[in-house]
C-alpha positions in Angstrom: 0.4 0.0 0.0 3.1 2.2 0.3 3.0 5.0 -2.5 6.1 5.4 -4.6 7.1 8.4 -6.9 8.2 8.2 -11.1 10.8 10.9 -11.8 10.8 12.1 -15.6 13.7 13.8 -17.2 13.4 14.5 -20.9 13.4 11.1 -22.3 14.7 9.8 -18.6 12.6 8.1 -16.9 12.8 6.2 -13.1 11.7 5.0 -9.6 12.7 8.2 -7.5 12.4 9.1 -3.5 13.3 12.9 -4.2 12.8 15.3 -3.8 12.1 16.2 -7.1 12.3 20.1 -9.1 10.1 20.4 -12.0 12.9 20.6 -14.0 17.3 21.1 -13.8 16.8 24.9 -15.3 16.1 25.2 -11.2 19.8 24.1 -10.6 21.3 27.4 -10.9 24.8 27.1 -8.9 26.6 23.6 -8.8 29.3 21.6 -9.4 30.3 18.2 -11.0 32.7 15.9 -8.5 33.3 13.0 -9.3 32.4 10.2 -10.9 32.0 6.1 -10.2 31.6 2.8 -11.3 28.6 1.2 -9.5 26.6 -1.8 -9.7 22.6 -2.2 -11.0 20.7 -2.5 -7.8 24.6 -3.7 -5.9 24.9 -6.9 -7.3 28.3 -8.2 -9.6 26.4 -9.9 -12.1 24.5 -7.0 -13.1 25.9 -4.7 -15.7 28.1 -1.6 -14.6 26.8 1.7 -13.9 28.6 5.3 -14.1 27.7 6.7 -11.3 27.9 10.9 -11.2 28.8 12.8 -7.4 27.6 16.3 -7.6 26.3 19.5 -5.2 24.2 22.3 -5.3 23.6 25.0 -3.6 20.7 28.5 -3.5 23.9 30.5 -3.4 27.3 31.0 -5.7 28.9 32.2 -2.7 27.4 29.1 -0.2 29.0 26.9 -3.5 32.2 28.2 -3.1 31.8 28.4 0.6 31.7 24.2 0.4 34.4 23.9 -2.5 36.8 25.8 -0.4 35.9 23.4 2.7 36.0 20.3 0.4 39.7 21.5 -0.7 40.6 22.0 3.1 39.7 18.4 3.9 41.5 17.2 1.2 44.5 18.7 2.8 43.1 17.5 6.0 42.8 14.3 5.4 44.2 11.9 8.0 45.5 9.4 6.0 47.3 11.5 4.0 48.8 13.1 7.5 49.0 9.8 9.0 51.8 9.1 6.3 53.1 12.2 6.3 53.4 12.7 10.3 55.0 9.1 10.5 51.8 8.5 12.3 50.1 4.9 11.6 50.2 2.8 8.3 47.9 0.5 6.7 48.7 -2.9 4.9 47.5 -5.4 3.1 48.3 -8.1 5.1 45.3 -6.6 7.7 42.8 -4.5 6.5 40.8 -2.3 8.8 43.9 -3.3 11.3 46.3 -0.4 11.8 49.5 -0.2 12.6 50.7 2.5 15.2 54.3 3.9 14.0 56.7 5.5 16.9 55.1 8.9 16.6 51.6 7.9 16.6 52.2 6.0 19.7 53.2 8.6 21.3 50.2 11.0 20.7 48.2 7.5 21.8 50.1 7.4 24.9 49.3 11.1 25.5 45.9 10.7 25.0 45.2 7.6 27.1 47.4 9.1 29.9 45.6 12.3 29.9 42.3 9.4 30.1 44.0 7.8 33.2 44.5 10.4 35.0 41.4 12.6 35.1 39.5 9.1 35.5 41.4 8.6 38.4 40.7 11.7 39.7 37.4 11.3 39.4 37.1 7.8 41.8 37.3 4.9 39.0 38.5 1.6 39.5 40.8 0.4 36.3 40.7 -3.4 35.4 41.9 -4.8 32.1 39.8 -7.8 30.7 40.7 -10.9 28.2 40.7 -10.1 24.3 39.2 -13.8 23.8 36.5 -15.5 26.2 34.2 -18.8 25.8 31.2 -18.9 23.9 29.5 -19.4 27.1 29.6 -16.0 28.2 28.7 -14.3 24.8 25.1 -16.5 25.1 24.4 -14.8 28.5 25.6 -11.3 27.7 23.2 -11.7 23.9 26.3 -11.2 20.9 26.4 -14.8 20.6 23.1 -14.8 19.4 22.7 -10.9 17.8 26.0 -9.9 17.2 27.8 -13.1 15.6 28.2 -12.2 12.5 30.6 -9.5 13.5 32.4 -11.2 15.8 35.9 -13.3 15.5 35.5 -16.9 16.3 38.0 -19.3 16.8 38.4 -23.3 18.4 40.5 -24.0 21.2 40.6 -27.5 22.8 36.9 -28.4 21.7 35.9 -25.4 22.9 34.3 -22.0 21.2 36.7 -19.0 21.7 35.0 -15.1 20.5 37.8 -12.0 20.6 35.3 -9.2 22.3 33.7 -7.2 20.1 32.6 -5.0 23.4 34.0 -4.8 26.8 30.8 -4.6 28.6 30.4 -9.2 29.6 33.8 -8.9 31.3 33.6 -5.7 33.5 29.8 -7.5 34.3 32.3 -11.0 35.3 34.3 -8.1 37.6 31.4 -7.1 39.5 30.6 -10.6 40.2 33.7 -11.5 41.9 32.5 -9.5 44.9 29.2 -9.3 47.5 28.1 -5.8 47.1 26.4 -3.0 49.3 24.8 -0.1 48.0 27.4 1.5 50.4 29.9 0.8 47.2 28.0 3.2 44.9 28.2 4.7 43.2 31.3 2.4 42.0 32.7 3.0 38.9 35.0 0.8 37.0 36.8 1.9 33.8 39.0 -0.2 30.8 41.0 0.9 27.8 40.6 -2.2 26.3 41.0 -3.8 23.1 37.8 -5.2 21.3 37.2 -6.2 17.2 34.8 -6.0 14.9 34.3 -7.6 11.5 33.2 -5.0 9.5 32.7 -5.3 5.3 35.8 -4.5 3.7 33.8 -1.9 1.8 33.2 0.1 4.3 36.7 0.0 6.4 37.9 3.8 6.0 41.7 4.4 7.8 41.1 5.2 11.4 37.4 6.3 11.5 36.3 2.3 10.8 38.5 -0.2 11.6 38.8 -3.8 12.6 40.3 -3.7 15.9 39.9 -0.2 18.1 40.2 0.6 21.8 37.1 1.4 23.5 37.7 3.8 26.8 34.2 1.8 28.4 33.2 2.6 32.4 30.4 1.0 34.0 28.8 2.8 37.4 27.2 0.6 39.1 24.5 2.2 41.6 21.0 2.9 42.9 18.0 3.6 40.7 18.3 7.4 42.8 22.1 8.7 42.2 20.8 8.1 38.0 20.5 12.5 37.9 23.6 13.3 39.8 26.1 10.6 38.5 24.9 11.7 34.6 25.7 15.2 35.6 28.5 14.3 37.0 29.7 12.9 34.0 28.1 15.9 31.6 31.1 17.8 33.3 33.5 15.6 32.6 32.7 15.3 29.3 32.1 18.7 28.5 35.6 19.3 30.6 38.0 16.7 28.4 36.4 17.6 24.8 36.8 21.5 25.9 40.8 20.3 26.3 40.3 19.8 22.3 38.5 22.8 21.4 35.4 20.5 20.7 32.6 21.8 20.8 29.0 19.3 21.1 26.3 19.1 21.4 23.5 16.2 23.3 21.0 14.5 21.6 18.6 11.9 23.9 17.6 8.9 22.3 14.5 7.0 23.5 12.7 3.5 23.2 12.6 2.1 19.6 9.2 1.3 18.2 9.4 -2.7 18.3 12.9 -4.3 19.4 13.6 -3.4 23.8 13.4 -5.1 26.9 12.0 -4.3 29.6 8.5 -2.5 30.8 7.3 0.5 29.1 7.4 2.1 32.8 10.5 1.6 32.9 12.0 3.1 29.5 9.6 5.8 30.6 11.3 6.5 34.0 14.9 6.2 32.4 14.3 8.4 29.6 13.0 11.1 32.5 16.3 10.6 34.8 18.1 11.5 31.7 15.8 14.5 30.7 16.0 15.8 34.3 19.8 15.2 34.6 20.6 17.6 31.7 17.5 20.3 32.4 19.2 20.6 36.0 22.0 21.7 34.4 21.0 24.2 31.9 21.9 22.0 29.5 20.1 22.1 25.8 18.9 18.8 24.2 17.5 17.1 21.1 16.0 14.0 21.0 15.9 11.7 18.9 12.8 9.2 19.3 13.3 5.7 18.9 17.2 5.4 18.1 17.4 4.2 21.4 19.7 1.1 22.2 17.5 -2.1 22.7 18.7 -2.2 26.0 18.0 1.7 27.3 17.9 5.0 26.2 21.2 7.0 25.7 22.5 10.2 25.6 24.9 10.5 23.0 27.6 13.5 22.4 27.6 14.8 18.4 31.2 16.7 18.1 32.2 19.8 16.2 35.5 20.4 14.6 37.3 23.2 13.0 35.3 22.4 10.0 32.2 22.3 11.4 31.5 18.4 10.8 29.7 16.4 13.1 31.0 13.4 14.6 28.9 10.8 17.3 32.4 10.2 20.2 30.4 10.2 23.5 27.6 8.2 24.9 25.7 7.9 27.7 23.3 4.7 27.6 20.9 3.6 30.3 21.7 -0.3 30.3 18.5 -2.3 31.6 20.3 -5.2 30.2 23.3 -6.9 31.2 22.7 -6.3 35.0 19.8 -8.8 34.4 21.0 -11.1 31.9 24.2 -11.6 34.7 21.8 -11.5 38.3 24.5 -8.4 39.3 23.0 -7.6 42.7 24.0 -5.8 45.8 22.8 -5.5 49.7 20.8 -2.5 50.1 19.8 -0.2 53.8 17.6 -3.7 54.6 20.2 -6.6 54.3 18.3 -8.0 50.9 19.4 -8.0 47.2 18.9 -6.0 44.9 19.1 -5.3 41.2 22.0 -2.4 40.8 21.1 0.5 37.9 23.8 0.4 35.3 25.4 3.4 33.5 27.4 2.5 30.4 29.6 5.3 29.1 32.6 5.9 26.7 34.2 9.4 26.2 36.4 9.0 23.4 34.6 6.8 22.1 36.8 4.4 19.9 40.7 5.7 20.5 41.7 5.4 16.9 38.8 7.1 15.9 38.9 10.0 18.1 42.9 10.3 16.9 41.5 10.5 13.0 39.0 13.2 14.2 42.4 15.2 15.9 44.2 14.6 12.8 41.9 16.3 10.7 40.2 18.9 13.4 43.9 20.2 14.3 45.3 19.8 10.2 48.0 17.2 11.8 49.6 20.6 13.8 48.8 19.3 17.5 49.0 21.3 20.4 52.2 21.0 22.6 51.2 19.3 25.0 50.1 16.3 22.3 52.5 16.9 19.6 55.1 13.7 18.9 58.1 16.0 18.7 57.6 19.0 20.7 60.7 21.0 20.0 63.1 20.7 16.6 66.8 21.8 17.5 68.1 23.2 14.1 72.1 23.9 14.9 72.8 27.3 11.6 76.4 25.7 10.7 77.6 22.1 12.5 81.4 23.5 12.6 80.4 26.4 14.6 76.9 25.4 16.9 76.7 21.5 17.3 78.8 21.8 20.8 76.0 24.3 21.7 72.9 22.8 20.4 73.8 19.2 21.5 73.9 20.7 25.3 70.4 22.7 24.4 69.1 19.0 23.1 70.4 17.7 26.2 69.1 20.1 28.9 65.4 19.5 26.9 65.6 15.9 27.4 66.7 16.2 30.6 63.4 18.2 31.1 61.4 15.8 29.7 60.4 17.8 26.2 60.3 15.8 23.3 62.7 16.8 20.9 64.8 16.4 18.4 68.1 18.1 16.7 68.9 17.5 12.8 72.4 17.8 12.7 72.2 16.7 9.1 74.9 18.2 6.3 72.2 20.0 4.4 71.0 23.9 3.9 70.0 25.2 6.7 66.4 26.6 4.6 65.5 22.7 4.0 66.0 21.9 7.4 63.3 24.5 8.7 61.0 23.6 5.4 61.5 20.1 6.5 60.9 20.9 10.2 57.2 22.9 8.8 56.2 19.7 7.3 56.8 17.8 10.0 54.1 20.6 12.0 56.8 20.8 14.6 54.8 23.2 17.3 59.0 24.9 18.2 61.8 25.1 16.1 65.0 26.4 17.4 67.7 28.0 14.6 71.1 27.8 16.6 73.2 30.7 15.0 76.5 33.0 16.2 74.2 35.0 18.5 73.0 31.8 20.5 76.1 30.9 20.9 77.9 33.9 22.2 74.5 34.6 24.7 73.6 31.1 25.5 69.7 31.9 24.2 67.4 30.3 21.8 65.9 31.6 19.2 62.2 30.2 18.3 59.9 30.5 15.9 56.2 28.5 16.5 54.9 26.5 13.7 52.0 28.3 11.6 53.7 31.9 12.6 56.5 33.9 11.0 57.8 35.8 14.0 61.2 35.0 15.7 61.5 35.2 19.5 65.0 35.1 21.8 64.7 34.3 24.6 66.9 32.9 27.5 67.5 29.0 27.7 65.3 28.4 31.1 62.4 30.9 29.8 62.0 28.9 27.0 62.2 26.0 28.8 59.3 26.9 31.6 57.5 28.1 28.1 56.8 24.2 27.1 56.5 23.1 30.5 53.7 25.4 31.5 52.2 24.2 27.5 52.2 20.8 28.3 50.7 21.2 32.1 48.2 23.0 30.4 47.6 21.1 27.4 47.7 24.1 25.2 
């Protein structure tokens, strides 16, 4: 009984969902972008067609702005910059499994250390659960029946095991290890866990869509009357961490699906109201996504806006009404009776790999000093006269735990400076006669033309301050 629409343009007639225009003359400001091959109805046995990609805007100014933005996105492509900055590599021997290079490992370590430091201060207990677990666990969690096609499965000693696609079931086992009291709540348990999910090869996209990645999961166990306060605390935490990266965000509340969901409607209504009340109590605006919640509970999605105004789904806060029930999680209440805890499941980065991909493009590869794999490049003008002083400067920076490299190659000064610029290193120190004689350094910050001369200790203090303040 569903209506269908047909579109006709000159001699061409086809089914088309729209939107429709009376004729092509209405399209005033447009640009054809690319061509690609496509099989009719996605079936390789059918005839190959040509797909034409294009875009159109109401005004020429909007079109020009969009095209300029597309060019900027090409320059910032994290796959291109990942290779240029020696951050990561991809190989045909492991499609969807990124290789992290030394510079990329530094970047990862800084993000992970920041995560650990903040969460320890917030009272989280940190755990690590196994990568591979028995089939029976995944049957209890429901993954074996609902997610099996995305899991990597192996047989060991006549038993089936699966590499974890999510950290949650392992976290439930850690909770069940002890008897818990209401006095333990809120109990915050966090994990940077490596997960594997089989994605179709055509869906893979650099770091944005991979087959193994690290999720910054945490599970917060609590009583029902703690939900509003804990959600408020999580929003505060998310806002602080995103602000360090200069990422704006908006929040969307995803509510009960129309059909596939577990639990009573009254329970869902109560959970959705708790999430909404928490946001309203701290004056946070939010959009409602009706029916877009997970089958096991409503959630808050944090949509980040990067420097090119693109929206990324990263953080999430989910009220999980499924796993506590499936794993029979309990706590002892004030009357000595067993009760079912409420559980918030949350991730802030979402996937560290994907978050790094977003940051590479957000910063255009020019990372803040605290994150930069190499923070300072020392460049002697002439090795015969300036190398000894440069080595002393290099050693002093190293002793202050500043990530520094020295370019003592027998190359022209301009070439070495341009290379440091290409690598987007935050600070370049050019060492010549003046610096050697005055025991000073002349530095230039990436992206700036101005050079500044200061005492060595003053420069070290400047760098350490930027690192401490996450700048």
